[in-house]
C-alpha positions in Angstrom: 18.9 6.9 75.2 20.9 9.0 72.7 22.1 6.0 70.8 18.5 5.0 70.0 17.7 8.5 68.6 19.2 7.5 65.3 16.8 4.5 65.2 13.6 6.5 65.7 10.7 6.8 63.2 11.5 10.5 62.7 15.1 9.9 61.8 14.2 7.0 59.4 11.6 9.2 57.7 14.0 12.2 57.5 16.8 10.0 55.9 14.6 9.4 52.9 15.0 5.6 53.3 12.5 3.8 51.0 11.9 1.2 53.7 10.1 3.8 55.9 6.6 3.1 54.5 7.0 -0.7 54.8 8.4 -0.4 58.3 5.5 1.8 59.4 3.1 -0.7 57.9 4.5 -3.4 60.2 5.2 -1.2 63.2 2.9 -3.3 65.4 5.4 -6.2 65.4 8.4 -3.9 66.1 9.3 -3.0 69.7 9.0 0.6 70.7 12.3 0.5 72.5 15.3 -1.7 71.7 16.4 -3.6 74.8 19.9 -2.6 76.1 20.7 -6.2 77.1 19.9 -9.8 76.2 16.8 -11.4 77.8 17.2 -13.7 80.8 18.5 -17.2 80.0 15.5 -19.6 79.9 17.6 -22.7 79.8 17.5 -25.4 77.2 14.4 -24.9 75.0 15.3 -27.7 72.5 17.8 -30.5 72.2 19.4 -32.1 69.3 19.9 -35.9 69.7 22.8 -37.2 67.8 23.4 -40.8 67.0 26.2 -42.3 69.2 29.6 -42.0 67.5 28.4 -39.4 65.0 30.6 -36.3 64.3 29.8 -32.7 63.6 28.4 -32.2 60.1 29.9 -28.7 59.7 33.6 -28.4 59.0 35.8 -25.7 57.7 36.9 -26.0 54.1 40.3 -24.4 54.9 41.8 -24.3 58.4 42.7 -20.9 59.7 46.3 -20.0 60.9 46.8 -20.4 64.7 47.0 -16.6 65.3 43.7 -16.0 63.6 42.0 -18.9 65.6 43.5 -17.4 68.8 42.2 -13.9 67.9 38.7 -15.2 67.2 38.7 -17.3 70.4 39.8 -14.3 72.4 37.2 -12.1 70.9 34.3 -14.5 71.6 35.7 -15.2 75.1 35.6 -11.4 75.8 32.0 -11.2 74.5 31.0 -14.2 76.6 32.4 -12.7 79.8 30.6 -9.4 79.0 27.3 -11.4 78.6 26.9 -10.7 74.9 27.4 -14.3 73.8 25.7 -17.4 75.1 27.1 -20.9 75.2 25.2 -23.3 72.9 24.9 -27.0 73.4 24.1 -27.6 69.7 26.9 -29.2 67.7 25.7 -27.2 64.7 25.8 -23.7 66.0 28.1 -20.8 66.3 28.3 -18.3 69.2 25.2 -16.1 69.1 25.2 -12.4 69.9 
């Protein structure tokens, strides 16, 4: 609960942030409480059909050194095991927090 105190309307107003008035205007579309975890997995909600034999359209301009690739892979594997990242079947996506 205490981590959400810094995200309250009172703290936003007290900070003098100019976005406060706009945020209050659209408060009806903002949740009152920020969820502590991801919503339940609802399965595949869309699919992307690729032509047989086609390849990914997104490629890196410069390959990363192996140690950086391993560090990134280890980071996302840890996040996946913690339930913060979901696997995507889309060939055009990145891990999603």
